[in-house]
C-alpha positions as CSV (number, residue, x, y, z in Angstrom):
1,M,175.6,-5.0,54.3
2,S,172.3,-5.4,55.8
3,I,168.9,-7.6,54.8
4,Q,165.1,-7.1,56.4
5,D,163.4,-9.4,57.9
6,Q,159.5,-10.2,57.5
7,K,158.7,-6.7,60.1
8,H,160.9,-5.0,57.6
9,V,163.7,-3.9,60.1
10,W,166.8,-4.0,59.1
11,H,170.3,-6.6,60.3
12,S,173.5,-6.7,59.8
13,A,174.1,-10.1,56.8
14,D,175.7,-12.6,58.9
15,S,178.8,-14.7,57.7
16,R,176.3,-17.6,56.2
17,F,174.6,-15.3,53.8
18,R,177.6,-13.5,53.0
19,E,179.2,-16.4,51.8
20,K,176.2,-18.2,50.7
21,G,173.4,-16.2,49.6
22,V,171.2,-17.7,51.9
23,S,170.1,-15.9,54.9
24,S,169.4,-18.3,59.0
25,G,166.5,-17.2,60.0
26,D,163.3,-15.4,59.0
27,F,165.2,-12.9,56.8
28,I,164.2,-11.5,53.4
29,D,167.4,-12.3,51.3
30,T,167.6,-9.4,49.1
31,P,170.8,-7.7,50.9
32,L,171.1,-4.1,50.7
33,C,174.1,-2.1,50.7
34,S,173.9,1.1,48.2
35,E,170.8,1.8,45.2
36,D,173.5,-0.1,42.9
37,M,173.4,-3.2,45.1
38,L,169.7,-3.1,45.6
39,E,169.2,-2.8,41.4
40,S,171.6,-5.9,41.0
41,C,169.7,-7.8,43.6
42,G,166.1,-7.3,43.3
43,N,163.3,-9.7,44.8
44,G,163.2,-13.0,43.3
45,S,167.1,-12.9,42.5
46,S,168.6,-16.1,42.1
47,K,171.3,-16.9,45.1
48,A,174.1,-17.1,42.0
49,T,173.0,-13.1,41.3
50,I,173.3,-12.5,44.7
51,L,176.3,-13.9,45.4
52,A,178.3,-12.5,42.7
53,T,176.7,-8.8,43.3
54,I,177.8,-9.9,47.3
55,G,181.4,-10.2,45.9
56,K,182.3,-7.9,43.6
57,D,184.9,-5.3,45.1
58,R,183.5,-1.6,45.2
59,E,183.7,1.4,47.1
60,C,180.5,2.9,48.5
61,S,180.1,6.0,49.2
62,G,176.8,5.5,51.2
63,F,178.3,3.0,53.9
64,I,176.2,3.3,56.8
65,P,176.9,0.5,59.4
66,V,174.5,-1.0,60.5
67,V,173.0,-1.6,64.0
68,N,171.2,-4.8,64.5
69,G,167.7,-4.1,65.3
70,R,167.0,-0.7,63.6
71,E,165.3,0.3,60.8
72,L,167.0,1.4,57.5
73,K,164.8,4.7,58.2
74,G,167.2,5.8,60.9
75,Y,170.2,4.7,59.7
76,K,169.7,7.5,56.6
77,E,168.2,10.0,59.5
78,M,171.5,9.5,61.2
79,Q,173.5,9.8,57.9
80,A,171.7,12.9,56.8
81,V,172.7,14.6,60.6
82,E,176.3,13.6,60.0
83,V,176.3,14.9,56.4
84,L,174.5,17.9,57.2
85,R,177.2,18.1,60.8
86,L,180.4,17.5,57.8
87,E,178.8,20.1,55.7
88,T,178.8,22.5,58.9
89,R,182.1,21.7,60.1
90,Q,183.3,22.7,55.9
91,D,181.0,25.4,55.9
92,R,182.8,26.8,59.3
93,A,186.3,25.5,58.2
94,E,185.6,27.8,54.9
95,D,184.4,30.9,56.6
96,K,187.4,30.7,59.0
97,A,189.9,30.5,56.1
98,E,188.1,33.9,54.2
99,M,187.4,35.9,57.7
100,L,191.7,35.4,57.8
101,K,191.8,36.1,54.1
102,Y,189.9,39.7,54.8
103,R,191.7,40.2,57.7
104,M,195.2,40.0,55.8
105,E,194.3,41.9,52.7
106,D,192.9,44.2,55.6
107,K,196.0,44.3,57.2
108,A,197.5,44.0,53.8
109,E,195.7,47.1,52.6
110,R,196.5,49.1,56.0
111,E,200.2,48.9,55.3
112,A,199.8,50.3,52.1
113,E,198.3,53.1,53.3
114,R,200.5,53.7,56.1
115,A,203.0,53.3,53.9
116,A,202.3,56.0,51.4
117,S,201.2,58.0,54.1
118,E,204.4,58.5,55.6
119,A,205.9,58.4,51.9
120,R,203.4,61.8,51.7
121,Y,204.2,63.2,55.4
122,K,208.4,63.0,54.2
123,K,208.0,64.6,50.8
124,E,205.8,67.2,52.6
125,R,208.6,67.6,55.0
126,N,211.5,67.6,52.3
127,R,209.3,70.3,50.7
128,T,209.3,72.6,53.9
129,Y,213.3,71.9,54.6
130,V,214.0,73.5,50.7
131,A,211.5,76.1,51.1
132,I,213.0,77.7,54.8
133,V,216.4,77.3,52.9
134,L,215.7,78.9,49.7
135,A,214.0,81.6,52.1
136,A,216.7,81.8,53.9
137,V,219.2,82.8,50.6
138,L,216.8,85.1,49.2
139,T,216.4,87.1,52.5
140,F,220.4,86.9,52.4
141,L,220.6,87.8,49.4
142,A,218.0,90.6,49.6
143,S,219.8,91.8,53.0
144,Y,223.1,91.8,50.8
145,S,221.7,93.9,48.2
146,M,220.3,96.6,50.0
147,Y,223.0,97.0,51.7
148,R,225.2,97.5,48.9
149,I,222.8,99.7,47.4
150,E,222.5,101.5,49.9
151,S,226.4,101.5,50.3
152,T,226.3,102.9,46.8
153,A,224.0,105.9,48.1
154,K,226.0,106.8,51.0
155,D,229.7,107.2,48.7
156,Q,227.3,109.2,45.9
157,A,225.2,111.3,48.2
158,S,228.5,112.3,50.4
159,P,230.1,115.6,48.9
160,A,233.6,115.0,47.0
161,T,236.6,116.7,49.3
162,P,238.7,119.3,47.3
163,T,242.3,117.9,46.7
164,H,245.1,119.9,47.4
165,E,246.8,119.3,44.0
166,S,243.9,121.0,42.3
167,D,244.3,124.0,45.1
168,A,248.2,124.1,44.3
169,D,247.6,124.5,40.8
170,A,245.4,127.6,41.5
171,V,247.8,129.3,43.7
172,S,250.9,128.5,41.6
173,P,252.0,131.7,38.9
């Protein structure tokens, strides 16, 4: 919680102000810690209103630690720089996560392409083996058929030799 002096320089509220709502020294008795509190303790607020506002339990998302003698403008600039730094850090983390995701997706795609390529290669290799075996079987069958045709042609082309029985029948009375 901060309070301003007459020159509008912000100082951390001392324990007397926090407990009794009255500042010690030359301060404006209007505390500031967030927009909510500024509205509740506007200029001319009674000590009771200030103490009631100070005494409320709240979570302040805009809390900025105050160093005595610094102007609020400097604190707001520091806060803006800190927010920007945190956003930058978060953006970097998100970018790294996205890059990791893309790398993993790329790796998965490459693995899938490699597996598909390997499957195509194995399928083509098996087809080649089948074609070779089929060609060998057909060549063997063609050769065997040619052998049988030649063998049959030779048997039909050679003259029949007369048998002795037919000669004997012709000579005998």
